[in-house]
BALO-508634 format. One record per residue: residue number from 0; residue in one letter; chain; x, y, z of N, C-alpha, C in turn. Coordinates in nm, 4 decimals. Example, Ala and Ser with C-alpha at 12.3 -4.5 7.8 and 13.67 -1.06 7.14 Angstrom:
<rs>
0;a;A;1.3190;-0.5690;0.7800;1.2300;-0.4500;0.7800;1.3200;-0.3300;0.7800
1;s;A;1.2850;-0.2250;0.7080;1.3670;-0.1060;0.7140;1.2900;0.0030;0.7870
</rs>
This chain:
<rs>
0;x;A;14.6598;12.7818;5.9214;14.7194;12.8691;5.8200;14.6131;12.9610;5.7611
1;x;A;14.6475;13.0869;5.7462;14.5519;13.1843;5.6942;14.5200;13.1568;5.5473
2;x;A;14.3960;13.1834;5.5105;14.3534;13.1650;5.3726;14.4044;13.2809;5.2861
3;x;A;14.4251;13.2524;5.1583;14.4757;13.3522;5.0646;14.3632;13.3982;4.9731
4;x;A;14.3494;13.5276;4.9564;14.2447;13.5836;4.8712;14.2659;13.5468;4.7250
5;x;A;14.1578;13.5223;4.6509;14.1709;13.4998;4.5066;14.2291;13.6199;4.4328
6;x;A;14.2251;13.7378;4.4967;14.2774;13.8605;4.4353;14.4228;13.8877;4.4750
7;x;A;14.4862;13.7922;4.5417;14.6165;13.8147;4.6031;14.7224;13.8642;4.5042
8;x;A;14.7257;13.8042;4.3862;14.8266;13.8427;4.2865;14.8145;13.9892;4.2472
9;x;A;14.6913;14.0338;4.2265;14.6689;14.1732;4.1885;14.7023;14.2651;4.3052
10;x;A;14.6686;14.2243;4.4276;14.7034;14.3050;4.5452;14.8540;14.3306;4.5507
11;x;A;14.9317;14.2270;4.5268;15.0776;14.2410;4.5306;15.1255;14.3386;4.4240
12;x;A;15.0663;14.3299;4.3059;15.1045;14.4207;4.1974;15.0755;14.5662;4.2327
13;x;A;14.9741;14.5872;4.3153;14.9348;14.7225;4.3531;15.0045;14.7704;4.4805
14;x;A;15.0959;14.6903;4.5342;15.1746;14.7337;4.6484;15.1074;14.7196;4.7834
15;x;A;15.0243;14.6188;4.8010;14.9531;14.6001;4.9275;15.0485;14.5655;5.0411
16;x;A;15.0145;14.6128;5.1597;15.0808;14.5700;5.2829;14.9842;14.4762;5.3533
17;x;A;15.0231;14.3520;5.3719;14.9307;14.2482;5.4167;14.9317;14.2284;5.5682
18;x;A;14.8183;14.1783;5.6173;14.8045;14.1369;5.7561;14.6976;14.0280;5.7589
19;x;A;14.6773;13.9681;5.8750;14.5760;13.8635;5.8863;14.4480;13.9202;5.9459
20;x;A;14.3355;13.8892;5.8805;14.2042;13.9353;5.9245;14.1074;13.8175;5.9213
21;x;A;14.0576;13.7784;6.0372;13.9570;13.6729;6.0464;13.9963;13.5477;5.9692
22;x;A;14.1230;13.5097;5.9826;14.1695;13.3877;5.9188;14.2093;13.4021;5.7733
23;x;A;14.2152;13.5266;5.7241;14.2534;13.5524;5.5848;14.3730;13.6464;5.5810
24;x;A;14.4635;13.6223;5.4872;14.5710;13.7172;5.4593;14.5188;13.8161;5.3553
25;x;A;14.5003;13.9415;5.3997;14.4378;14.0433;5.3152;14.5162;14.1741;5.3255
26;x;A;14.4962;14.2642;5.2294;14.5638;14.3933;5.2381;14.5178;14.4708;5.3620
27;x;A;14.6141;14.5157;5.4423;14.5813;14.6067;5.5518;14.5651;14.7471;5.4959
28;x;A;14.6524;14.7817;5.4032;14.6432;14.9091;5.3320;14.7319;14.9011;5.2088
29;x;A;14.7252;15.0052;5.1286;14.8073;15.0133;5.0076;14.9043;15.1309;5.0151
30;x;A;14.9404;15.1672;5.1359;15.0408;15.2717;5.1537;14.9943;15.3927;5.2309
31;x;A;14.8678;15.4299;5.2159;14.8164;15.5484;5.2848;14.6698;15.5260;5.3194
32;x;A;14.6442;15.4836;5.4429;14.5079;15.4516;5.4843;14.4164;15.5734;5.4814
33;x;A;14.4711;15.6926;5.5036;14.3871;15.8127;5.5035;14.3319;15.8417;5.3644
34;x;A;14.4131;15.8166;5.2615;14.3671;15.8338;5.1229;14.2580;15.7321;5.0922
35;x;A;14.2763;15.6098;5.1400;14.1785;15.5048;5.1157;14.0464;15.5343;5.1852
36;x;A;14.0545;15.5838;5.3085;13.9331;15.6204;5.3822;13.8595;15.7332;5.3123
37;x;A;13.9337;15.8308;5.2628;13.8711;15.9425;5.1911;13.8021;15.8949;5.0641
38;x;A;13.8628;15.7995;4.9945;13.8013;15.7456;4.8715;13.6708;15.6746;4.9026
39;x;A;13.6650;15.6024;5.0150;13.5409;15.5362;5.0555;13.4288;15.6375;5.0754
40;x;A;13.4631;15.7538;5.1275;13.3628;15.8541;5.1599;13.3260;15.9445;5.0428
41;x;A;13.4248;15.9750;4.9587;13.4025;16.0809;4.8598;13.3984;16.0361;4.7150
42;x;A;13.4552;15.9202;4.6814;13.4550;15.8806;4.5403;13.4341;15.7301;4.5250
43;x;A;13.5411;15.6534;4.5097;13.5267;15.5086;4.4926;13.6522;15.4369;4.5397
44;x;A;13.6353;15.3463;4.6333;13.7437;15.2604;4.6802;13.7115;15.1162;4.6438
45;x;A;13.8143;15.0404;4.6104;13.7982;14.8990;4.5749;13.8471;14.8156;4.6920
46;x;A;13.7617;14.7295;4.7449;13.7944;14.6531;4.8648;13.7740;14.5038;4.8413
47;x;A;13.8596;14.4254;4.9052;13.8536;14.2800;4.8973;13.7587;14.2291;5.0051
48;x;A;13.6518;14.1619;4.9645;13.5512;14.1122;5.0575;13.5606;13.9610;5.0776
49;x;A;13.6801;13.9047;5.0574;13.6971;13.7600;5.0670;13.6576;13.7048;5.2030
50;x;A;13.6840;13.7802;5.3096;13.6583;13.7285;5.4446;13.5118;13.7372;5.4847
51;x;A;13.4299;13.8032;5.4041;13.2866;13.8113;5.4316;13.2210;13.6797;5.3904
52;x;A;13.1263;13.6313;5.4711;13.0654;13.5023;5.4450;12.9690;13.5033;5.3286
53;x;A;12.9695;13.3936;5.2532;12.8773;13.3760;5.1418;12.8183;13.2362;5.1513
54;x;A;12.6895;13.2304;5.1827;12.6200;13.1034;5.2001;12.5110;13.0906;5.0950
55;x;A;12.4840;12.9681;5.0548;12.3776;12.9397;4.9585;12.2725;12.8516;5.0246
56;x;A;12.1456;12.8926;5.0126;12.0344;12.8132;5.0618;11.9613;12.7548;4.9410
57;x;A;11.9479;12.6251;4.9372;11.8764;12.5599;4.8277;11.7716;12.4656;4.8851
58;x;A;11.6784;12.4253;4.8019;11.5693;12.3405;4.8480;11.4358;12.4093;4.8287
59;x;A;11.3281;12.3324;4.8351;11.1946;12.3851;4.8065;11.1492;12.4919;4.9050
60;x;A;11.2055;12.4955;5.0258;11.1629;12.5927;5.1271;11.2649;12.7041;5.1495
61;x;A;11.3601;12.7205;5.0580;11.4663;12.8196;5.0777;11.4100;12.9607;5.0913
62;x;A;11.3183;12.9988;5.0019;11.2618;13.1333;5.0077;11.1778;13.1528;5.1329
63;x;A;11.1006;13.0503;5.1701;11.0185;13.0577;5.2910;11.1060;13.0748;5.4139
64;x;A;11.2136;12.9999;5.4200;11.3063;13.0085;5.5323;11.3667;13.1482;5.5403
65;x;A;11.4076;13.2026;5.4264;11.4662;13.3365;5.4237;11.3676;13.4423;5.4700
66;x;A;11.2427;13.4301;5.4284;11.1420;13.5291;5.4675;11.1191;13.5324;5.6177
67;x;A;11.1355;13.4194;5.6853;11.1159;13.4176;5.8303;11.2275;13.4916;5.9025
68;x;A;11.3381;13.5176;5.8341;11.4492;13.5898;5.8945;11.4333;13.7413;5.8826
69;x;A;11.3367;13.7857;5.8006;11.3126;13.9287;5.7815;11.2198;13.9815;5.8897
70;x;A;11.2427;14.1042;5.9318;11.1543;14.1659;6.0305;11.0191;14.1985;5.9689
71;x;A;11.0198;14.2336;5.8413;10.8936;14.2607;5.7723;10.9138;14.2417;5.6228
72;x;A;10.8031;14.2241;5.5520;10.8089;14.2069;5.4082;10.8575;14.0691;5.3674
73;x;A;10.8931;14.0567;5.2404;10.9415;13.9292;5.1873;11.0544;13.9556;5.0896
74;x;A;11.1259;13.8500;5.0577;11.2403;13.8602;4.9686;11.1961;13.8287;4.8264
75;x;A;11.2103;13.9262;4.7376;11.1695;13.9091;4.5993;11.2886;13.8676;4.5131
76;x;A;11.2584;13.8029;4.3997;11.3637;13.7589;4.3097;11.4412;13.8788;4.2556
77;x;A;11.5720;13.8627;4.2428;11.6647;13.9647;4.1952;11.6725;14.0860;4.2881
78;x;A;11.6466;14.0623;4.4172;11.6579;14.1688;4.5168;11.7277;14.1155;4.6416
79;x;A;11.7886;14.2047;4.7201;11.8457;14.1674;4.8486;11.7939;14.2616;4.9564
80;x;A;11.7971;14.2123;5.0819;11.7503;14.2899;5.1965;11.8395;14.2654;5.3178
81;x;A;11.8411;14.3648;5.4063;11.9078;14.3486;5.5347;11.8229;14.2602;5.6253
82;x;A;11.8892;14.1836;5.7102;11.8190;14.0985;5.8057;11.9142;14.0693;5.9218
83;x;A;11.8652;13.9952;6.0190;11.9514;13.9412;6.1245;11.9217;13.7924;6.1345
84;x;A;12.0115;13.7220;6.1995;11.9902;13.5784;6.2183;11.9438;13.5489;6.3596
85;x;A;11.8757;13.6464;6.4213;11.8310;13.6289;6.5597;11.7358;13.5101;6.5736
86;x;A;11.6587;13.4807;6.4702;11.5676;13.3658;6.4743;11.6435;13.2342;6.4895
87;x;A;11.7693;13.2331;6.4458;11.8485;13.1109;6.4507;11.9228;13.0954;6.5827
88;x;A;11.9155;13.1983;6.6661;11.9835;13.1912;6.7949;12.1114;13.2716;6.8024
89;x;A;12.1523;13.3343;6.6907;12.2696;13.4224;6.6927;12.2276;13.5587;6.6397
90;x;A;12.2641;13.6622;6.7105;12.2234;13.7972;6.6723;12.3261;13.8553;6.5760
91;x;A;12.3181;13.8136;6.4510;12.4188;13.8499;6.3517;12.3535;13.9249;6.2361
92;x;A;12.3991;14.0466;6.2066;12.3452;14.1176;6.0901;12.3886;14.0476;5.9623
93;x;A;12.3010;14.0448;5.8654;12.3351;13.9806;5.7388;12.2550;14.0445;5.6265
94;x;A;12.2828;14.0009;5.5064;12.2075;14.0450;5.3893;12.1588;13.9203;5.3167
95;x;A;12.0309;13.9202;5.2808;11.9704;13.8071;5.2112;11.9420;13.8459;5.0666
96;x;A;11.9798;13.7608;4.9734;11.9517;13.7861;4.8335;11.8828;13.6669;4.7701
97;x;A;11.7926;13.6935;4.6780;11.7215;13.5854;4.6080;11.7438;13.6012;4.4587
98;x;A;11.7862;13.4927;4.3954;11.8200;13.5003;4.2543;11.7887;13.3682;4.1854
99;x;A;11.6893;13.3720;4.0987;11.6517;13.2539;4.0191;11.6250;13.1312;4.1049
100;x;A;11.5519;13.1512;4.2134;11.5135;13.0393;4.2986;11.6135;13.0052;4.4065
101;x;A;11.7345;13.0620;4.3979;11.8366;13.0364;4.4988;11.8425;13.1546;4.5954
102;x;A;11.8694;13.1244;4.7211;11.8789;13.2285;4.8226;12.0223;13.2343;4.8734
103;x;A;12.0747;13.3556;4.8867;12.2095;13.3754;4.9373;12.2038;13.4491;5.0705
104;x;A;12.2966;13.4143;5.1581;12.3111;13.4833;5.2858;12.4535;13.5365;5.2924
105;x;A;12.4659;13.6677;5.3072;12.5966;13.7313;5.3147;12.6171;13.7788;5.4581
106;x;A;12.7305;13.7398;5.5172;12.7540;13.7675;5.6589;12.8844;13.8455;5.6770
107;x;A;12.9034;13.9075;5.7944;13.0259;13.9836;5.8215;13.1499;13.8953;5.8211
108;x;A;13.2677;13.9555;5.8216;13.3926;13.8784;5.8150;13.4047;13.7741;5.9258
109;x;A;13.4511;13.6566;5.8862;13.4811;13.5518;5.9815;13.3628;13.4823;6.0454
110;x;A;13.2435;13.4991;5.9900;13.1237;13.4444;6.0545;13.0551;13.3358;5.9724
111;x;A;13.1100;13.3000;5.8581;13.0407;13.2084;5.7665;13.0126;13.0733;5.8305
112;x;A;13.1114;13.0155;5.8952;13.0944;12.8809;5.9498;12.9872;12.8774;6.0580
113;x;A;12.9930;12.9721;6.1507;12.8932;12.9766;6.2575;12.7542;13.0046;6.2044
114;x;A;12.7442;13.0932;6.1054;12.6146;13.1256;6.0468;12.5560;13.0051;5.9742
115;x;A;12.6400;12.9313;5.9030;12.5926;12.8128;5.8307;12.5384;12.7084;5.9270
116;x;A;12.6081;12.6868;6.0373;12.5631;12.5883;6.1363;12.4308;12.6318;6.1994
117;x;A;12.4203;12.7610;6.2339;12.2976;12.8111;6.2958;12.1801;12.8025;6.1998
118;x;A;12.2017;12.8366;6.0738;12.0950;12.8299;5.9746;12.0514;12.6857;5.9512
119;x;A;12.1468;12.5943;5.9487;12.1131;12.4540;5.9307;12.0268;12.4006;6.0431
120;x;A;12.0631;12.4343;6.1677;11.9833;12.3910;6.2830;11.8446;12.4529;6.2802
121;x;A;11.8381;12.5806;6.2448;11.7094;12.6506;6.2414;11.6164;12.5905;6.1364
122;x;A;11.6702;12.5662;6.0159;11.5881;12.5095;5.9086;11.5362;12.3720;5.9474
123;x;A;11.6196;12.2926;6.0102;11.5778;12.1583;6.0510;11.4700;12.1645;6.1584
124;x;A;11.4876;12.2524;6.2577;11.3895;12.2623;6.3660;11.2559;12.3164;6.3167
125;x;A;11.2609;12.3997;6.2122;11.1380;12.4561;6.1571;11.0723;12.3635;6.0545
126;x;A;11.1370;12.2525;6.0237;11.0815;12.1591;5.9270;11.0939;12.2056;5.7835
127;x;A;11.1900;12.2950;5.7567;11.2081;12.3459;5.6207;11.2995;12.2538;5.5400
128;x;A;11.2620;12.2325;5.4164;11.3458;12.1564;5.3242;11.4512;12.2499;5.2660
129;x;A;11.5601;12.2649;5.3396;11.6643;12.3606;5.3017;11.8020;12.2993;5.3266
130;x;A;11.8902;12.3169;5.2306;12.0302;12.2796;5.2466;12.1143;12.4063;5.2497
131;x;A;12.2064;12.4150;5.3447;12.2918;12.5320;5.3597;12.4327;12.4956;5.3154
132;x;A;12.4850;12.5697;5.2182;12.6195;12.5441;5.1671;12.7056;12.6687;5.1818
133;x;A;12.8198;12.6533;5.2440;12.9147;12.7633;5.2580;13.0007;12.7689;5.1319
134;x;A;12.9822;12.8743;5.0518;13.0565;12.8870;4.9258;13.1634;12.9949;4.9344
135;x;A;13.1952;13.0383;5.0570;13.2913;13.1471;5.0755;13.4252;13.1162;5.0091
136;x;A;13.4792;12.9976;5.0348;13.6123;12.9638;4.9825;13.6114;12.9343;4.8331
137;x;A;13.4944;12.9067;4.7770;13.4860;12.8729;4.6355;13.4587;12.9943;4.5474
138;x;A;13.4338;13.1080;4.6106;13.3999;13.2281;4.5356;13.4939;13.3426;4.5722
139;x;A;13.4918;13.4448;4.4903;13.5661;13.5679;4.5156;13.4662;13.6823;4.5192
140;x;A;13.4877;13.7789;4.6105;13.3940;13.8900;4.6226;13.4707;14.0217;4.6322
141;x;A;13.4409;14.1114;4.5407;13.5078;14.2407;4.5317;13.4043;14.3507;4.5481
142;x;A;13.4366;14.4523;4.6268;13.3448;14.5631;4.6471;13.4007;14.6932;4.5931
143;x;A;13.3175;14.7688;4.5249;13.3506;14.9052;4.4847;13.2568;14.9951;4.5627
144;x;A;13.3118;15.0650;4.6616;13.2310;15.1417;4.7556;13.2568;15.2911;4.7443
145;x;A;13.1503;15.3685;4.7541;13.1618;15.5128;4.7499;13.0562;15.5730;4.6599
146;x;A;13.0323;15.7039;4.6703;12.9246;15.7683;4.5945;12.9411;15.7625;4.4430
147;x;A;13.0643;15.7438;4.3948;13.0866;15.7398;4.2498;13.1147;15.5988;4.1998
148;x;A;13.0917;15.4981;4.2848;13.1300;15.3611;4.2500;13.0677;15.3123;4.1200
149;x;A;12.9370;15.3228;4.1083;12.8682;15.2680;3.9912;12.9012;15.3474;3.8652
150;x;A;12.8957;15.4791;3.8744;12.9243;15.5619;3.7570;13.0683;15.5468;3.7093
151;x;A;13.1593;15.5175;3.8003;13.3008;15.5070;3.7639;13.3296;15.3856;3.6772
152;x;A;13.2530;15.2785;3.6953;13.2873;15.1539;3.6253;13.1818;15.1075;3.5255
153;x;A;13.0731;15.1797;3.5124;12.9645;15.1287;3.4288;13.0020;15.1163;3.2813
154;x;A;13.1032;15.1925;3.2371;13.1419;15.1822;3.0967;13.2712;15.1035;3.0756
155;x;A;13.3232;15.0399;3.1825;13.4437;14.9575;3.1661;13.4179;14.8103;3.1983
156;x;A;13.3081;14.7827;3.2672;13.2742;14.6439;3.2949;13.2164;14.5776;3.1697
157;x;A;13.2354;14.4478;3.1551;13.1834;14.3784;3.0362;13.0352;14.3433;3.0488
158;x;A;12.9631;14.4189;3.1337;12.8191;14.3975;3.1509;12.7497;14.5333;3.1435
159;x;A;12.6225;14.5298;3.1121;12.5408;14.6504;3.1147;12.4765;14.6615;3.2526
160;x;A;12.5191;14.7578;3.3318;12.4640;14.7751;3.4669;12.3840;14.9040;3.4774
161;x;A;12.3444;14.9603;3.3630;12.2757;15.0894;3.3635;12.1419;15.0854;3.4365
162;x;A;12.0779;14.9678;3.4428;11.9476;14.9587;3.5086;11.9569;14.8946;3.6466
163;x;A;12.0783;14.8762;3.6983;12.0977;14.8143;3.8291;12.0718;14.9179;3.9388
164;x;A;11.9669;14.8957;4.0179;11.9288;14.9901;4.1217;11.9686;14.9388;4.2595
165;x;A;11.9672;15.0282;4.3573;12.0022;14.9905;4.4937;11.9135;14.8750;4.5399
166;x;A;11.9755;14.7685;4.5907;11.9007;14.6523;4.6358;11.8824;14.5451;4.5302
167;x;A;11.9337;14.5692;4.4088;11.9235;14.4697;4.3016;12.0357;14.3674;4.3124
168;x;A;12.0097;14.2457;4.2696;12.1106;14.1416;4.2560;12.0847;14.0706;4.1238
169;x;A;12.1865;14.0633;4.0402;12.1712;14.0058;3.9064;12.2850;13.9088;3.8761
170;x;A;12.2591;13.8182;3.7841;12.3635;13.7269;3.7375;12.3902;13.7529;3.5904
171;x;A;12.5183;13.7679;3.5575;12.5585;13.7952;3.4201;12.6729;13.7027;3.3820
172;x;A;12.6942;13.6861;3.2516;12.7957;13.5931;3.2037;12.8946;13.6638;3.1129
173;x;A;13.0226;13.6318;3.1324;13.1293;13.6860;3.0489;13.2290;13.5745;3.0225
174;x;A;13.2541;13.5446;2.8950;13.3437;13.4337;2.8589;13.3038;13.3046;2.9300
175;x;A;13.1737;13.2802;2.9365;13.1170;13.1592;2.9973;13.1433;13.1505;3.1489
176;x;A;13.1788;13.2627;3.2090;13.1977;13.2687;3.3541;13.0795;13.3437;3.4143
177;x;A;13.0200;13.2866;3.5180;12.9042;13.3476;3.5819;12.9490;13.4479;3.6875
178;x;A;12.8963;13.5698;3.6780;12.9237;13.6749;3.7740;12.7924;13.7197;3.8374
179;x;A;12.7919;13.7387;3.9672;12.6767;13.7930;4.0374;12.7097;13.9357;4.0799
180;x;A;12.6221;14.0302;4.0469;12.6435;14.1699;4.0812;12.5343;14.2170;4.1757
181;x;A;12.5739;14.2893;4.2777;12.4798;14.3459;4.3743;12.5018;14.4966;4.3842
182;x;A;12.3927;14.5718;4.3821;12.4009;14.7170;4.4026;12.3786;14.7439;4.5510
183;x;A;12.4796;14.7970;4.6178;12.4722;14.8240;4.7606;12.6057;14.7951;4.8249
184;x;A;12.6119;14.8059;4.9573;12.7386;14.7821;5.0256;12.7151;14.7501;5.1725
185;x;A;12.8233;14.7127;5.2416;12.8176;14.6911;5.3858;12.8259;14.8236;5.4611
186;x;A;12.8475;14.9316;5.3892;12.8545;15.0646;5.4494;12.7221;15.1369;5.4282
187;x;A;12.7160;15.2586;5.4751;12.5903;15.3340;5.4660;12.5644;15.3845;5.3245
188;x;A;12.6697;15.4008;5.2451;12.6541;15.4604;5.1133;12.6345;15.3604;5.0016
189;x;A;12.6538;15.4102;4.8784;12.6312;15.3304;4.7586;12.7505;15.2386;4.7331
190;x;A;12.7284;15.1419;4.6482;12.8368;15.0519;4.6127;12.7935;14.9491;4.5099
191;x;A;12.8910;14.8783;4.4594;12.8680;14.7700;4.3646;12.9558;14.6539;4.4083
192;x;A;12.8956;14.5366;4.4236;12.9694;14.4179;4.4662;12.9647;14.3122;4.3563
193;x;A;13.0772;14.2478;4.3354;13.0898;14.1481;4.2306;13.1363;14.0165;4.2916
194;x;A;13.0628;13.9095;4.2612;13.0955;13.7765;4.3109;13.1169;13.6847;4.1907
195;x;A;13.2235;13.6088;4.1937;13.2547;13.5184;4.0833;13.3248;13.3951;4.1373
196;x;A;13.3430;13.2926;4.0568;13.4216;13.1780;4.1027;13.5608;13.2241;4.1447
197;x;A;13.6176;13.1595;4.2459;13.7486;13.2007;4.2963;13.8537;13.2008;4.1858
198;x;A;13.8420;13.1073;4.0919;13.9398;13.0984;3.9841;13.9350;13.2193;3.8910
199;x;A;13.8224;13.2907;3.8894;13.8079;13.4087;3.8038;13.8433;13.5371;3.8783
200;x;A;13.8847;13.5251;4.0043;13.9183;13.6423;4.0827;14.0237;13.7321;4.0194
201;x;A;14.1365;13.6759;3.9729;14.2385;13.7609;3.9101;14.1869;13.8372;3.7880
202;x;A;14.0984;13.7747;3.7108;14.0409;13.8411;3.5945;13.9586;13.9616;3.6375
203;x;A;13.8717;13.9428;3.7373;13.7854;14.0505;3.7836;13.8659;14.1655;3.8419
204;x;A;13.9624;14.1338;3.9277;14.0438;14.2382;3.9889;14.1327;14.3065;3.8867
205;x;A;14.1770;14.2297;3.7860;14.2634;14.2859;3.6835;14.1953;14.3936;3.6014
206;x;A;14.0652;14.3752;3.5748;13.9899;14.4757;3.4992;13.9837;14.6061;3.5780
207;x;A;13.9566;14.5959;3.7072;13.9491;14.7152;3.7913;14.0857;14.7824;3.8007
208;x;A;14.1911;14.7011;3.8185;14.3261;14.7573;3.8298;14.3671;14.8300;3.7019
209;x;A;14.3252;14.7779;3.5882;14.3613;14.8367;3.4599;14.3102;14.9808;3.4477
210;x;A;14.1908;15.0061;3.5026;14.1294;15.1375;3.4868;14.1369;15.2228;3.6134
211;x;A;14.2184;15.1832;3.7122;14.2154;15.2532;3.8401;14.2574;15.3985;3.8289
212;x;A;14.3542;15.4289;3.7425;14.3978;15.5684;3.7282;14.2986;15.6491;3.6443
213;x;A;14.2552;15.5911;3.5346;14.1625;15.6613;3.4450;14.0299;15.6927;3.5141
214;x;A;13.9825;15.6002;3.5991;13.8526;15.6157;3.6637;13.8634;15.6559;3.8114
215;x;A;13.9852;15.6823;3.8564;14.0070;15.7249;3.9952;13.9517;15.6223;4.0943
216;x;A;13.9913;15.4966;4.0760;13.9507;15.3877;4.1643;14.0661;15.3611;4.2613
217;x;A;14.0422;15.3780;4.3891;14.1482;15.3676;4.4887;14.1453;15.2318;4.5579
218;x;A;14.2508;15.1507;4.5446;14.2556;15.0251;4.6212;14.2591;15.0575;4.7703
219;x;A;14.1745;14.9912;4.8481;14.1667;15.0175;4.9918;14.1785;14.8873;5.0697
220;x;A;14.2489;14.8945;5.1830;14.2693;14.7770;5.2649;14.1637;14.7591;5.3713
221;x;A;14.1783;14.6527;5.4473;14.0815;14.6185;5.5504;14.0786;14.7197;5.6644
222;x;A;14.1896;14.7841;5.6931;14.1897;14.8823;5.8012;14.0882;14.9932;5.7755
223;x;A;14.0884;15.0449;5.6536;13.9934;15.1511;5.6187;13.8509;15.0991;5.6137
224;x;A;13.8321;14.9788;5.5573;13.6981;14.9232;5.5437;13.6362;14.8955;5.6808
225;x;A;13.7095;14.8289;5.7679;13.6563;14.7946;5.8991;13.6314;14.9183;5.9828
226;x;A;13.7174;15.0176;5.9690;13.6964;15.1440;6.0417;13.5677;15.2107;5.9958
227;x;A;13.5419;15.2092;5.8640;13.4189;15.2693;5.8118;13.2959;15.1922;5.8551
228;x;A;13.3080;15.0607;5.8638;13.1933;14.9768;5.9058;13.1557;15.0025;6.0520
229;x;A;13.2532;15.0336;6.1346;13.2282;15.0476;6.2765;13.2143;15.1926;6.3226
230;x;A;13.2216;15.2858;6.2269;13.2106;15.4271;6.2638;13.0652;15.4710;6.2679
</rs>
């Protein structure tokens, strides 16, 4: 049975047309895919990233393990970088983030389970003290993608993101709920990504939906997102 997005209720309110993507029931579009594609390119589109993998690396060697996955440089706290998992035996593009001693691995849709297994084997073979936890189903991830993404929402979010630069990853709290924010996207352009507990998904999506007309935020489905990723 396909998994249901934590944002599902809000998607229905916005008129989503659903389909199955990588084991998830997600919006295919919201009525006009061409409008959604244009918003991704020219202003700001809001996309559901539930099917994208979210892994947590913990343990004394988590940062060391993550650094071995980078082609060059190292992973600094409150920053994320592009990488591949070729060292683990699978040639999978991913994004690595480090935040307060914890390391996160973000993977493309439908790849979380395989990536977690490969990372676990790699850490063990390298003698690293690392535990790999797949938190995809326990969290919700929303993306605001496009050149106007950050400016469109910086005065409506309950956090101050004025100093959030490309490649930053921060943790903020609202009503005792922990939110992780990342500046960047899976596309070539700018974006802002928000990760929260799955139970807080409706709250996060509801804030964006409330201001979608005032801030020109266009709900976009997976058809537009995947097309942009592969173009």
